[in-house]
N, CA, C and O of each residue as an XYZ file, in Angstrom:
784
protein
N      67.376    -13.420     32.230
C      66.692    -12.563     31.417
C      65.294    -12.324     31.991
O      64.571    -13.246     32.368
N      64.955    -11.021     32.034
C      63.686    -10.555     32.717
C      62.495    -10.960     31.628
O      62.614    -10.962     30.403
N      61.447    -11.264     32.314
C      60.259    -11.590     31.409
C      59.574    -10.421     30.818
O      59.387     -9.406     31.488
N      59.187    -10.527     29.567
C      58.556     -9.392     29.030
C      57.230     -9.116     29.460
O      56.450    -10.060     29.586
N      56.859     -7.928     29.709
C      55.421     -7.534     30.049
C      54.673     -7.378     28.797
O      54.937     -6.455     28.026
N      53.690     -8.295     28.543
C      53.064     -8.269     27.214
C      52.131     -7.004     27.089
O      51.692     -6.712     25.976
N      51.820     -6.262     28.170
C      50.959     -5.100     28.064
C      51.784     -3.934     27.507
O      51.301     -3.154     26.686
N      53.102     -3.823     27.993
C      53.817     -2.779     27.624
C      54.888     -2.827     26.609
O      55.369     -1.806     26.116
N      55.279     -4.109     26.281
C      56.300     -4.359     25.216
C      55.795     -5.447     24.285
O      55.713     -6.622     24.643
N      55.462     -5.015     23.081
C      55.027     -5.999     22.184
C      56.225     -6.939     21.693
O      57.375     -6.527     21.547
N      55.832     -8.186     21.470
C      56.873     -9.106     20.998
C      57.481     -8.690     19.683
O      58.684     -8.901     19.527
N      56.824     -8.154     18.776
C      57.340     -7.655     17.441
C      56.993     -6.116     17.434
O      55.994     -5.641     17.973
N      57.913     -5.432     16.780
C      57.640     -4.037     16.600
C      58.432     -3.488     15.530
O      59.458     -4.089     15.209
N      58.075     -2.344     14.884
C      58.907     -1.725     13.852
C      58.825     -0.096     14.176
O      57.779      0.415     14.575
N      59.941      0.594     13.980
C      59.987      2.008     14.030
C      60.217      2.512     12.691
O      61.236      2.118     12.124
N      59.488      3.269     12.123
C      59.691      3.794     10.745
C      59.792      5.144     10.690
O      59.100      5.768     11.495
N      60.548      5.808      9.870
C      60.666      7.171      9.627
C      60.161      7.423      8.214
O      60.693      6.856      7.259
N      59.092      8.307      8.061
C      58.519      8.646      6.708
C      58.521     10.163      6.654
O      58.560     10.871      7.660
N      58.472     10.638      5.318
C      58.501     12.072      5.181
C      57.276     12.736      5.970
O      56.135     12.274      5.958
N      57.646     13.800      6.603
C      56.541     14.417      7.432
C      55.488     14.925      6.697
O      54.416     15.060      7.287
N      55.570     15.247      5.496
C      54.333     15.653      4.625
C      53.413     14.448      4.226
O      52.340     14.634      3.653
N      53.856     13.277      4.536
C      53.017     12.090      4.362
C      52.357     11.478      5.711
O      51.600     10.507      5.742
N      52.766     12.186      6.737
C      52.235     11.591      8.154
C      50.808     11.847      8.145
O      50.086     10.951      8.582
N      50.263     12.947      7.709
C      48.793     13.351      7.834
C      48.058     12.211      6.918
O      46.955     11.777      7.253
N      48.717     11.758      5.763
C      48.066     10.713      5.039
C      47.889      9.380      5.753
O      46.853      8.722      5.652
N      48.919      9.015      6.462
C      48.872      7.859      7.301
C      47.813      7.802      8.351
O      47.241      6.767      8.694
N      47.563      9.180      8.912
C      46.620      9.241      9.924
C      45.256      9.331      9.411
O      44.362      8.724     10.000
N      44.998     10.053      8.333
C      43.752     10.338      7.749
C      42.944     11.311      8.501
O      43.369     11.757      9.566
N      41.819     11.666      8.025
C      40.843     12.643      8.615
C      40.386     12.046     10.003
O      39.827     10.954     10.099
N      40.644     12.773     10.942
C      40.242     12.415     12.325
C      40.777     10.978     12.687
O      40.122     10.277     13.459
N      41.924     10.545     12.155
C      42.540      9.279     12.512
C      41.867      8.089     11.748
O      42.111      6.930     12.083
N      41.030      8.383     10.732
C      40.274      7.338     10.155
C      41.069      6.240      9.455
O      40.751      5.057      9.576
N      42.194      6.676      8.659
C      43.045      5.688      7.939
C      43.847      4.849      8.981
O      43.993      3.636      8.832
N      44.345      5.509     10.004
C      45.113      4.801     10.959
C      44.252      3.666     11.615
O      44.680      2.521     11.762
N      43.001      4.079     11.998
C      42.054      3.113     12.639
C      41.800      1.899     11.690
O      41.793      0.741     12.107
N      41.590      2.242     10.378
C      41.288      1.274      9.330
C      42.384      0.289      9.227
O      42.144     -0.905      9.049
N      43.593      0.766      9.334
C      44.737     -0.096      9.159
C      44.947     -0.951     10.318
O      45.298     -2.120     10.159
N      44.739     -0.407     11.580
C      44.777     -1.076     12.784
C      43.816     -2.228     12.886
O      44.112     -3.334     13.339
N      42.718     -1.895     12.454
C      41.559     -2.865     12.352
C      41.871     -4.087     11.457
O      41.629     -5.243     11.804
N      42.462     -3.714     10.204
C      42.711     -4.702      9.218
C      43.826     -5.578      9.463
O      43.865     -6.707      8.973
N      44.856     -5.050     10.295
C      46.011     -5.828     10.480
C      46.132     -6.405     12.011
O      46.896     -7.334     12.272
N      45.353     -5.805     12.947
C      45.442     -6.159     14.239
C      46.683     -5.574     15.016
O      47.015     -5.988     16.127
N      47.320     -4.601     14.350
C      48.427     -3.980     14.904
C      48.076     -2.616     15.587
O      47.026     -2.041     15.300
N      48.882     -2.153     16.408
C      48.815     -0.816     17.117
C      49.735      0.051     16.443
O      50.899     -0.315     16.287
N      49.322      1.202     16.012
C      50.087      2.263     15.355
C      50.180      3.600     16.127
O      49.154      4.219     16.409
N      51.362      4.029     16.456
C      51.587      5.300     17.090
C      52.466      6.159     16.170
O      53.458      5.707     15.597
N      52.009      7.512     16.060
C      52.617      8.334     15.158
C      53.015      9.656     15.939
O      52.315     10.297     16.723
N      54.274      9.895     15.540
C      54.917     11.218     16.106
C      54.937     12.110     14.997
O      55.866     12.075     14.190
N      53.881     12.993     14.881
C      53.893     13.916     13.620
C      55.120     14.793     13.627
O      55.731     14.943     12.569
N      55.513     15.355     14.676
C      56.746     16.178     14.618
C      58.008     15.603     14.115
O      58.727     16.280     13.379
N      58.311     14.469     14.440
C      59.478     13.735     14.143
C      59.384     12.923     12.856
O      60.409     12.588     12.262
N      58.190     12.608     12.426
C      57.880     11.876     11.224
C      58.183     10.365     11.528
O      58.725      9.643     10.691
N      57.829      9.958     12.686
C      58.183      8.594     13.100
C      56.868      7.802     13.383
O      55.961      8.275     14.067
N      56.830      6.630     12.839
C      55.613      5.767     13.021
C      56.056      4.391     13.685
O      56.847      3.631     13.126
N      55.493      4.141     14.893
C      55.801      2.983     15.551
C      54.655      1.945     15.418
O      53.519      2.289     15.743
N      54.897      0.674     14.950
C      53.927     -0.339     14.763
C      54.293     -1.485     15.680
O      55.443     -1.922     15.719
N      53.355     -1.946     16.380
C      53.578     -2.984     17.451
C      52.425     -3.990     17.475
O      51.331     -3.712     16.985
N      52.689     -5.150     18.049
C      51.569     -6.119     18.335
C      51.269     -6.835     17.078
O      51.898     -6.644     16.038
N      50.242     -7.707     17.213
C      49.728     -8.436     16.139
C      50.712     -9.526     15.785
O      51.784     -9.564     16.388
N      50.422    -10.435     14.831
C      51.165    -11.518     14.393
C      52.423    -10.936     13.456
O      52.318     -9.851     12.884
N      53.425    -11.628     13.372
C      54.628    -11.202     12.620
C      54.185    -10.909     11.155
O      54.634     -9.885     10.641
N      53.400    -11.659     10.475
C      53.058    -11.400      9.145
C      52.115    -10.165      8.946
O      52.203     -9.403      7.983
N      51.175    -10.046      9.992
C      50.360     -8.854      9.952
C      51.130     -7.572     10.275
O      50.801     -6.481      9.808
N      52.152     -7.752     11.082
C      52.963     -6.602     11.350
C      53.829     -6.142     10.118
O      53.990     -4.970      9.779
N      54.351     -7.229      9.515
C      55.175     -6.926      8.272
C      54.333     -6.188      7.244
O      54.764     -5.171      6.699
N      53.004     -6.749      6.946
C      52.155     -6.068      6.023
C      51.799     -4.741      6.475
O      51.778     -3.848      5.628
N      51.511     -4.466      7.698
C      51.113     -3.173      8.175
C      52.395     -2.274      7.958
O      52.184     -1.134      7.542
N      53.751     -2.673      8.201
C      54.879     -1.940      7.858
C      54.980     -1.526      6.361
O      55.222     -0.377      5.993
N      54.777     -2.541      5.573
C      54.758     -2.230      4.023
C      53.837     -1.296      3.690
O      54.232     -0.423      2.917
N      52.551     -1.236      4.120
C      51.555     -0.313      3.857
C      51.908      1.107      4.314
O      51.627      2.093      3.633
N      52.519      1.166      5.462
C      52.820      2.474      6.007
C      54.028      3.101      5.242
O      54.097      4.308      5.010
N      54.954      2.216      4.876
C      56.115      2.630      3.995
C      55.557      3.040      2.597
O      56.027      4.040      2.055
N      54.561      2.301      1.980
C      54.056      2.637      0.677
C      53.345      3.997      0.806
O      53.514      4.816     -0.098
N      52.596      4.289      1.815
C      51.980      5.587      1.914
C      53.027      6.666      2.098
O      52.835      7.791      1.636
N      54.125      6.354      2.759
C      55.250      7.298      2.912
C      55.892      7.580      1.593
O      56.482      8.644      1.404
N      55.791      6.626      0.647
C      56.409      6.784     -0.672
C      55.504      7.419     -1.676
O      55.859      7.463     -2.853
N      54.415      7.889     -1.311
C      53.422      8.554     -2.190
C      52.263      7.872     -2.603
O      51.485      8.461     -3.354
N      51.977      6.504     -2.162
C      50.650      5.902     -2.575
C      49.587      6.512     -1.736
O      49.833      7.119     -0.694
N      48.377      6.330     -2.231
C      47.189      6.721     -1.369
C      46.999      5.577     -0.525
O      47.392      4.477     -0.914
N      46.369      5.732      0.730
C      46.006      4.626      1.545
C      45.151      3.543      0.812
O      45.384      2.366      1.085
N      44.275      3.819     -0.010
C      43.400      2.863     -0.703
C      44.297      1.984     -1.530
O      44.114      0.772     -1.420
N      45.220      2.401     -2.326
C      46.169      1.673     -3.224
C      47.175      0.937     -2.161
O      47.383     -0.265     -2.320
N      47.730      1.554     -1.207
C      48.622      0.831     -0.421
C      48.109     -0.287      0.428
O      48.846     -1.169      0.869
N      46.688     -0.215      0.667
C      45.932     -1.295      1.416
C      45.769     -2.471      0.411
O      45.278     -3.535      0.790
N      46.156     -2.292     -0.794
C      45.933     -3.579     -1.712
C      46.984     -4.642     -1.266
O      46.918     -5.821     -1.616
N      47.955     -4.128     -0.466
C      49.017     -5.016      0.021
C      48.535     -6.011      1.154
O      49.240     -6.926      1.580
N      47.244     -5.727      1.595
C      46.558     -6.720      2.440
C      46.279     -7.970      1.738
O      46.101     -8.997      2.393
N      46.226     -7.974      0.466
C      45.878     -9.239     -0.437
C      47.132    -10.055     -0.523
O      48.179     -9.444     -0.735
N      47.162    -11.372     -0.384
C      48.269    -12.111     -0.331
C      49.042    -12.141     -1.688
O      50.250    -12.378     -1.676
N      48.383    -11.909     -2.845
C      49.057    -11.930     -4.212
C      49.493    -10.484     -4.696
O      49.720    -10.253     -5.883
N      49.590     -9.589     -3.764
C      50.057     -8.240     -4.092
C      51.368     -7.962     -3.309
O      51.615     -8.389     -2.181
N      52.196     -7.159     -4.099
C      53.497     -6.747     -3.537
C      53.855     -5.354     -3.832
O      53.198     -4.728     -4.664
N      54.834     -4.826     -3.221
C      55.327     -3.480     -3.426
C      56.911     -3.536     -3.798
O      57.702     -4.319     -3.272
N      57.215     -2.647     -4.716
C      58.698     -2.524     -5.062
C      59.041     -1.050     -5.021
O      58.173     -0.211     -5.263
N      60.212     -0.735     -4.738
C      60.646      0.661     -4.825
C      61.939      0.712     -5.526
O      62.844     -0.068     -5.230
N      62.067      1.692     -6.535
C      63.158      2.004     -7.379
C      63.708      3.271     -7.020
O      62.960      4.229     -6.826
N      65.073      3.372     -6.904
C      65.758      4.610     -6.646
C      66.161      5.281     -7.843
O      67.007      4.763     -8.572
N      65.607      6.446     -8.131
C      65.988      7.180     -9.466
C      67.588      7.537     -9.381
O      68.268      7.735    -10.388
N      68.038      7.585     -8.189
C      69.483      7.983     -8.204
C      70.332      6.923     -8.826
O      71.411      7.219     -9.338
N      69.834      5.565     -8.795
C      70.717      4.547     -9.353
C      70.879      4.695    -10.948
O      71.698      4.040    -11.593
N      69.987      5.648    -11.507
C      69.958      5.769    -12.908
C      70.470      7.175    -13.383
O      70.810      7.377    -14.549
N      70.502      8.103    -12.434
C      70.851      9.456    -12.717
C      72.218      9.942    -12.247
O      72.594      9.590    -11.129
N      72.966     10.692    -12.972
C      74.270     11.226    -12.541
C      74.129     12.505    -11.555
O      74.855     12.737    -10.588
N      73.083     13.252    -11.992
C      72.977     14.652    -11.151
C      71.445     14.836    -11.018
O      70.624     14.089    -11.550
N      71.137     15.955    -10.221
C      69.864     16.374    -10.038
C      68.988     16.704    -11.382
O      67.812     16.357    -11.498
N      69.633     17.335    -12.263
C      69.030     17.619    -13.494
C      68.598     16.349    -14.270
O      67.499     16.266    -14.818
N      69.431     15.469    -14.283
C      69.115     14.108    -14.947
C      67.994     13.405    -14.232
O      67.133     12.804    -14.873
N      67.983     13.465    -12.932
C      67.009     12.947    -11.972
C      65.661     13.465    -12.511
O      64.778     12.658    -12.801
N      65.488     14.757    -12.648
C      64.231     15.382    -12.947
C      63.825     14.997    -14.308
O      62.637     14.745    -14.507
N      64.722     14.920    -15.314
C      64.398     14.433    -16.724
C      63.942     12.969    -16.642
O      63.073     12.582    -17.423
N      64.442     12.191    -15.802
C      64.066     10.608    -15.739
C      62.770     10.539    -15.133
O      61.972      9.684    -15.514
N      62.472     11.377    -14.201
C      61.072     11.500    -13.627
C      60.045     11.767    -14.634
O      58.974     11.166    -14.713
N      60.470     12.764    -15.444
C      59.554     13.007    -16.574
C      59.382     11.959    -17.509
O      58.281     11.849    -18.049
N      60.342     11.130    -17.801
C      60.202     10.072    -18.752
C      59.262      8.966    -18.269
O      58.533      8.334    -19.035
N      59.326      8.781    -16.981
C      58.437      7.770    -16.328
C      56.993      8.118    -16.218
O      56.091      7.300    -16.396
N      56.809      9.448    -15.898
C      55.601     10.097    -15.793
C      54.907     10.336    -17.198
O      53.754      9.976    -17.436
N      55.707     10.962    -18.075
C      55.228     11.174    -19.420
C      54.437     12.506    -19.403
O      54.034     13.071    -18.386
N      54.274     12.928    -20.697
C      53.371     14.153    -20.960
C      51.938     13.956    -20.486
O      51.232     13.058    -20.943
N      51.530     14.806    -19.571
C      50.209     14.689    -18.831
C      49.942     13.314    -18.259
O      48.801     12.854    -18.223
N      51.082     12.613    -17.777
C      50.874     11.328    -17.116
C      50.767     10.196    -18.058
O      50.558      9.066    -17.619
N      50.895     10.421    -19.336
C      50.648      9.256    -20.253
C      51.500      8.019    -20.049
O      51.038      6.878    -20.082
N      52.702      8.301    -19.848
C      53.638      7.085    -19.788
C      53.208      6.170    -18.594
O      52.965      4.972    -18.745
N      53.131      6.827    -17.390
C      52.872      6.111    -16.219
C      51.447      5.406    -16.421
O      51.278      4.234    -16.086
N      50.433      6.188    -16.987
C      49.036      5.541    -17.207
C      49.167      4.447    -18.093
O      48.473      3.450    -17.892
N      50.030      4.489    -19.137
C      50.111      3.359    -20.123
C      50.530      2.163    -19.330
O      49.811      1.164    -19.305
N      51.690      2.222    -18.668
C      52.254      1.121    -17.984
C      51.230      0.514    -16.971
O      51.122     -0.706    -16.850
N      50.492      1.385    -16.258
C      49.482      1.069    -15.282
C      48.428      0.205    -15.970
O      48.028     -0.847    -15.471
N      47.982      0.701    -17.163
C      46.829      0.015    -17.876
C      47.390     -1.341    -18.401
O      46.688     -2.342    -18.264
N      48.547     -1.429    -18.963
C      49.112     -2.684    -19.555
C      49.380     -3.785    -18.439
O      49.279     -4.991    -18.662
N      49.712     -3.266    -17.281
C      50.070     -4.275    -16.120
C      49.209     -4.441    -15.074
O      49.294     -5.485    -14.426
N      48.298     -3.517    -14.744
C      47.476     -3.357    -13.624
C      48.201     -2.995    -12.338
O      47.661     -3.140    -11.241
N      49.483     -2.503    -12.496
C      50.378     -2.107    -11.424
C      50.204     -0.603    -11.225
O      50.199      0.153    -12.196
N      50.052     -0.144     -9.909
C      49.976      1.163     -9.606
C      51.379      1.764     -9.492
O      52.266      1.151     -8.897
N      51.603      3.047    -10.099
C      52.866      3.551     -9.946
C      52.769      4.917     -9.367
O      51.799      5.628     -9.632
N      53.797      5.345     -8.536
C      53.859      6.546     -7.890
C      55.268      7.068     -8.056
O      56.186      6.267     -7.876
N      55.553      8.349     -8.387
C      56.825      9.017     -8.439
C      56.870      9.885     -7.303
O      56.054     10.806     -7.342
N      57.636      9.824     -6.275
C      57.795     10.619     -5.208
C      59.133     10.806     -4.815
O      59.870      9.824     -4.724
N      59.592     12.082     -4.539
C      61.009     12.306     -4.300
C      61.900     11.699     -5.291
O      61.762     11.934     -6.492
N      62.876     10.868     -4.795
C      63.832     10.243     -5.542
C      63.450      8.676     -5.857
O      64.289      7.902     -6.317
N      62.250      8.329     -5.597
C      61.732      6.996     -5.614
C      60.572      6.906     -6.552
O      59.719      7.779     -6.709
N      60.636      5.771     -7.148
C      59.513      5.262     -7.934
C      58.877      4.021     -7.287
O      59.542      2.994     -7.151
N      57.599      4.104     -6.887
C      56.957      2.965     -6.202
C      56.107      2.224     -7.135
O      55.556      2.763     -8.095
N      56.008      1.000     -6.848
C      55.052      0.051     -7.712
C      54.260     -0.852     -6.832
O      54.847     -1.565     -6.018
N      52.954     -0.866     -6.943
C      52.048     -1.855     -6.138
C      51.304     -2.587     -7.205
O      50.752     -1.981     -8.123
N      51.286     -3.873     -7.091
C      50.429     -4.619     -7.964
C      50.595     -6.112     -7.650
O      51.288     -6.525     -6.721
N      49.897     -6.896     -8.507
C      49.880     -8.405     -8.388
C      51.223     -8.934     -8.563
O      51.937     -8.496     -9.465
N      51.603     -9.800     -7.808
C      52.948    -10.343     -7.753
C      53.534    -10.750     -9.161
O      54.703    -10.519     -9.472
N      52.634    -11.367     -9.972
C      52.998    -11.824    -11.202
C      53.231    -10.627    -12.297
O      53.939    -10.805    -13.287
N      52.609     -9.476    -12.039
C      52.763     -8.322    -12.943
C      53.933     -7.314    -12.576
O      54.499     -6.571    -13.378
N      54.193     -7.422    -11.226
C      55.249     -6.434    -10.769
C      56.462     -6.546    -11.517
O      56.941     -5.487    -11.922
N      57.112     -7.710    -11.808
C      58.367     -7.648    -12.571
C      58.274     -7.118    -14.026
O      59.248     -6.629    -14.598
N      57.065     -7.241    -14.584
C      56.990     -6.570    -15.878
C      56.956     -5.092    -15.705
O      57.750     -4.394    -16.336
N      56.103     -4.581    -14.904
C      56.113     -3.050    -14.600
C      57.439     -2.629    -14.283
O      57.903     -1.654    -14.873
N      58.160     -3.286    -13.360
C      59.472     -2.874    -13.073
C      60.480     -2.819    -14.161
O      61.308     -1.910    -14.224
N      60.414     -3.769    -14.998
C      61.444     -3.854    -16.089
C      60.957     -2.691    -17.129
O      61.795     -2.119    -17.827
N      59.690     -2.392    -17.199
C      59.319     -1.273    -18.185
C      59.765      0.029    -17.689
O      60.139      0.919    -18.453
N      59.726      0.162    -16.268
C      60.177      1.515    -15.638
C      61.649      1.542    -15.762
O      62.187      2.595    -16.105
N      62.388      0.432    -15.505
C      63.866      0.498    -15.543
C      64.345      0.783    -17.010
O      65.357      1.432    -17.274
N      63.503      0.223    -17.929
C      63.873      0.466    -19.445
C      63.714      1.886    -19.782
O      64.503      2.427    -20.557
N      62.708      2.535    -19.225
C      62.464      4.103    -19.580
C      63.634      4.729    -18.789
O      64.336      5.565    -19.358
N      63.864      4.404    -17.617
C      65.061      5.095    -16.847
C      66.332      4.957    -17.499
O      67.190      5.826    -17.341
N      66.557      3.850    -18.288
C      67.804      3.487    -19.004
C      67.865      4.170    -20.412
O      68.908      4.152    -21.065
N      66.799      4.733    -20.835
C      66.784      5.470    -22.011
C      66.019      4.871    -23.258
O      65.883      5.478    -24.320
N      65.588      3.742    -23.025
C      64.718      3.030    -24.131
C      63.623      3.886    -24.520
O      63.057      4.638    -23.727
N      63.299      3.762    -25.855
C      62.075      4.501    -26.459
C      60.765      4.020    -25.673
O      60.583      2.871    -25.268
N      59.892      5.087    -25.531
C      58.674      4.664    -24.991
C      57.839      3.637    -25.818
O      57.268      2.693    -25.271
N      57.798      3.853    -27.082
C      57.181      2.849    -28.027
C      57.569      1.423    -27.849
O      56.732      0.533    -27.702
N      58.901      1.215    -27.865
C      59.394     -0.172    -27.769
C      59.202     -0.731    -26.394
O      59.132     -1.950    -26.239
N      59.108      0.170    -25.307
C      58.758     -0.388    -24.056
C      57.282     -0.841    -23.964
O      56.975     -1.845    -23.320
N      56.426     -0.128    -24.581
C      54.949     -0.383    -24.556
C      54.699     -1.600    -25.363
O      53.879     -2.431    -24.973
N      55.386     -1.757    -26.512
C      55.184     -3.048    -27.321
C      55.667     -4.224    -26.635
O      55.020     -5.271    -26.652
N      56.850     -4.097    -25.988
C      57.327     -5.188    -25.138
C      56.306     -5.535    -24.195
O      55.923     -6.703    -24.141
N      55.808     -4.632    -23.425
C      54.795     -4.791    -22.311
C      53.563     -5.396    -22.883
O      53.052     -6.316    -22.244
N      53.041     -5.028    -23.942
C      51.906     -5.593    -24.626
C      52.036     -7.075    -24.938
O      51.122     -7.865    -24.702
N      53.158     -7.416    -25.458
C      53.568     -8.817    -25.889
C      53.574     -9.664    -24.699
O      52.907    -10.698    -24.671
N      54.341     -9.255    -23.649
C      54.667     -9.902    -22.411
C      53.364    -10.041    -21.567
O      53.105    -11.067    -20.938
N      52.616     -9.012    -21.592
C      51.310     -9.023    -20.914
C      50.321    -10.008    -21.432
O      49.620    -10.682    -20.677
N      50.272    -10.085    -22.779
C      49.298    -11.037    -23.430
C      49.808    -12.519    -23.122
O      48.991    -13.411    -22.895
N      51.102    -12.739    -23.123
C      51.643    -14.050    -22.790
C      51.303    -14.481    -21.362
O      50.969    -15.640    -21.117
N      51.392    -13.548    -20.437
C      51.131    -13.826    -19.034
C      49.552    -14.025    -18.751
O      49.121    -14.883    -17.980
N      48.772    -13.146    -19.454
C      47.387    -13.284    -19.289
C      46.881    -14.646    -19.923
O      45.926    -15.240    -19.422
N      47.529    -15.108    -21.008
C      47.103    -16.429    -21.587
C      47.521    -17.472    -20.656
O      46.733    -18.397    -20.461
N      48.747    -17.459    -19.998
C      49.262    -18.455    -19.070
C      48.325    -18.488    -17.882
O      48.088    -19.576    -17.357
N      47.743    -17.313    -17.389
C      46.906    -17.334    -16.238
C      45.582    -17.874    -16.680
O      44.917    -18.564    -15.907
N      45.168    -17.592    -17.887
C      43.741    -18.052    -18.377
C      43.834    -19.676    -18.463
O      42.991    -20.399    -17.930
N      44.795    -20.100    -19.091
C      44.941    -21.471    -19.587
C      45.434    -22.371    -18.377
O      45.152    -23.569    -18.328
N      46.160    -21.752    -17.435
C      46.641    -22.616    -16.282
C      47.496    -23.778    -16.710
O      48.495    -23.640    -17.415
N      47.048    -24.953    -16.244
C      47.784    -26.176    -16.655
C      47.865    -26.448    -18.112
O      48.915    -26.863    -18.605
N      46.791    -26.230    -18.827
C      46.888    -26.374    -20.235
C      47.987    -25.588    -20.917
O      48.604    -26.132    -21.833
N      48.281    -24.368    -20.550
C      49.371    -23.589    -21.029
C      50.577    -24.355    -20.776
O      51.356    -24.506    -21.717
N      50.871    -24.906    -19.541
C      52.041    -25.693    -19.183
C      52.358    -26.747    -20.083
O      53.506    -26.900    -20.501
N      51.271    -27.590    -20.453
C      51.447    -28.736    -21.390
C      51.823    -28.313    -22.718
O      52.608    -29.016    -23.354
N      51.306    -27.131    -23.269
C      51.723    -26.772    -24.579
C      53.096    -26.163    -24.630
O      53.692    -26.091    -25.705
N      53.664    -25.687    -23.422
C      55.124    -25.265    -23.407
C      56.049    -26.482    -23.370
O      57.181    -26.387    -23.845
N      55.624    -27.595    -22.838
C      56.626    -28.655    -22.718
C      56.668    -29.614    -23.958
O      57.488    -30.531    -24.020
N      55.784    -29.371    -24.904
C      55.926    -30.103    -26.164
C      56.977    -29.740    -26.973
O      57.155    -30.314    -28.047
């Protein structure tokens, strides 16, 4: 087996394909976003604007993975600022395919509308109750937030996609959110009250 030349071939690398209309967002004005991400992760990012391909190399395995997740999140409609929340250890990203809930194109459009809501009210309400950022892009719904709150936001979005009423989803979220915040606030004391 031939030795790897560390200057030309990084030990770890990803090649990603993202929508061409999101490439400019990954790069940013005069390359600012790309440079920021390279600096924050220690990775090297190369972009092929014509093909919609982003290559990420170098850095440590964890940094490389985080960089990959940020680029994918930007590709799914998140702003670079929101996507870079993934640099925090207690943040994660989830993607839901609307196709899993829709039988045809018309139903997909209707379901997007249910998640977004009139004037963005539905999305905004879920974001406010969970602190999770939501984007609807193409056939995908993206969620970025604290790891403890992501499952709540995901279940709320899935409930809307499954046809549950908005009011009942919000009420469930409020109740679960209060329980979770109480658990976070009380920490060990909350555990003791639950074991009695």
